[in-house]
C-alpha positions in Angstrom: -1.9 18.1 -11.6 -0.3 15.0 -10.0 -0.5 11.5 -11.6 -2.9 9.2 -10.5 -1.6 5.4 -9.2 -3.0 3.0 -7.8 -1.5 0.6 -5.7 -2.3 -2.8 -5.0 -1.4 -5.5 -3.0 1.5 -6.7 -4.1 2.4 -3.0 -3.2 1.1 -2.2 0.2 3.1 -5.4 1.6 6.1 -5.3 2.4 6.3 -2.2 5.2 9.6 -0.3 3.7 8.0 -0.6 0.6 4.3 0.2 1.8 6.4 3.6 3.8 7.8 4.6 0.7 4.9 4.8 -1.5 2.7 6.6 1.0 5.5 9.4 1.6 5.3 9.3 -2.4 2.1 10.2 -1.9 2.1 12.7 1.0 4.7 14.4 -1.4 2.2 15.2 -3.9 4.4 14.1 -6.8 1.2 11.5 -7.2 -2.0 11.1 -7.0 -2.1 7.9 -4.7 -5.1 5.4 -4.5 -5.8 1.8 -3.5 -9.5 -0.3 -3.7 -10.5 -1.6 -1.1 -9.9 -5.6 -2.5 -6.1 -4.0 -2.1 -5.9 -2.8 1.1 -7.9 -6.3 2.8 -5.6 -8.4 0.8 -2.7 -6.4 2.2 -4.3 -7.4 5.8 -5.1 -10.8 5.6 -1.3 -11.6 4.2 0.3 -10.0 7.4 -2.1 -11.5 9.7 -1.2 -15.5 7.9 2.4 -14.8 8.8 3.6 -17.0 11.5 3.6 -14.9 15.1 2.1 -12.0 13.6 -1.3 -10.7 15.6 
């Protein structure tokens, strides 16, 4: 049985870290979860950077 982990916005951004953690989740080593609030915060962060659409 995989351990349940909850990813917060601080680990969903930057992209290389997010990619690594998502791959761990896809490998069934953990049951990866995140909240709608954390995902929204991640998107708001990326859109506030200069040069981001």
